[in-house]
C-alpha positions, 0 to 999 in steps of 0.5 A: 636433895639429889645433889646433896645426896650424890656429891659426897659419892664423888672423889674429893678432886672430881669436880673443881673446888669452886664448882663443888662448893657452889652446887653444895651451897645452892642445894643446901640453900634451896632445901633450907628455904623450903623447910623454913618456908613450911615452918612459917606457913604452918605457924599456928594462931597467936594463942599457940605461939609459945608452944610453937617457938618452944618446939622450934627451940627443942628441935634445935637442941635435939639436932645439935645434940644429935650431930655434936654428941650422939653421932661422933660417939655412937656412929663409926662413920659420918652417917648424920648427913645421910640421915639428914638428907632422907629425913628432910625429904620425908618431912618436906613431903609430909608437910607439903602434899597433904596441904596441896590442892590437886585438881584431880585426886589421881594427881595426889597419888601420882605425887605420893608415888613420885615422892616415895620413889625419890626418897627411896632413890636418895636412900639407895644413893647414900646407903651404897656410898657408905657401903663402898667407903667401908668395903674391905676396911680392916677397921672403921672408927669415928669420934669428934675429930672425924672418921678413920679407916684402915685398909690392907692390900695384900696384892699391893703390899701396903696398909693405909689409914684414911681420914675421910678421903685423905690418906694420912699414912701408908706402910709397906707390909713386906718384912724388908720394907716395913721401915721405909718412909712413904707418902710425903716423907721420902728422903727426897722430901723436905722433912726427909732431907732436913732430918738426914742433914741434922742427923749428921750433927749427932743425936736428934731432938725432934718435935712432930705436930701431927702423928699420922701413922708415925712415919717420920720416926722411921728416921729415928736412930738410937739416941734420938728423941721424937716428941709427937703431938696429936690431938686425936686419941683415935689416931694414936690408937690406930698408929699403935695397933695397925702400923709398926713405925712406932714400935720398930723405931730405935729412937725414944718416942713420946706422944703428947695427947692434946692440941699441939699449940696449947701443949707447946705454950705450957711446956718449957723450951724443948730445944728441938733440932727439927720441928715438923708441922704436919697437922693439915688435911686436904680440906681442913686447916687448923688456922690457929697453928698458922698464925704469928702467935703460933710461929712464935711458939715454934721458934721458942722451942727450936734451937738457934740453929734449928729448922722448922719444916712446914708441910703445905701439900694441899689440893685446894689451898696455897699455904705459901704466903701464910708461911712466908709472911710469918717467916719474914716477920721473925726475920728467918729464911724460908725455902720451898722444897718440892719433890716428885712422887714415886708410885711404886715406892708409895711416895707422893708428890710433896711441898714443904717449906723449910725455915731456919735462922742458920745462914749455912743451912741452905748452903748444903748441896742437898738443898740446892733445888730449894726455891726462894719464896717471894714475899706475897704482895697484898697478903695480910699476915695471919694472926689470932685475931685475923685470917682469911681462907679466901685469900689462899684458895687455889 
């Protein structure tokens, strides 16, 4: 219980991924074994088994309803884990101590006092963690897709939106820097380079899967059109109310609310000059956006000389083989563009894969450092009926 309570207080990259995963799963397994063991031990006489199994079913429904319906729409953060940890400790204590035979009465009181202290400690750890996460936040909100928080730093001169522990957007607050692209979207990054290159050919028609705070529209000019696909209505609300990229751009913008792949499947060919795929966070990858069937939709909506830019920066997962095998399947050239971070400009290191059918595209001097990606051996292409997250763990 202590491990389950303490690990969420650590930064996402504090422990190696496999170590953190092992500790979490081992602790969770032990807790579940205790709970299931006590349920089995408390099984009543066969005459009462109907009521016993009915209560088990009711408990399952209540728990599922709590985490699936009540928590996302009543809480403004992910409190259900903390509630579950504390209540599990309390229920286990109430189930075990009264049934246990102690050699001396004093040991029962020692066990009770010790259990109370442990439960108070677990509660304190979780309460402090939640306080630290929302401390200084301009806004904290929660829905089915997760918890979003907005922070403003007057000292550092920027505003930030976080999804869990992942930064989903930054904007300078200085009036002369409001339109500067930040984080993974710098002019030297993959998406920034392709947008600047394509802009030289005339007005742009751009599709973006994953809104964030709308940073990419800062590249928009009069006559350009940006079609932004976003599944989370809360992200759209925060981008409009707490950031000004969308309101300041001179390009025409349109936000399509819903799952991007489903929306693209329903739409007629959009004939994008550039389609940016950027719907991934550090610890969550929507696999249905990375299958062959998904890439078929992306290429359907691109012009013959259009470019698909896939953002693959990730602490835990190596998405290169996924994107490369898809590009090879459709006989398109794929190159990797890595860029360095510049902290004083709020620019993060980034990795993008650019995919194009145009032979002249990668001959541009601005892409001279773009690296060819070798076809991965023994990697099975992801499809709607097959994918394996274990095959891309770093």
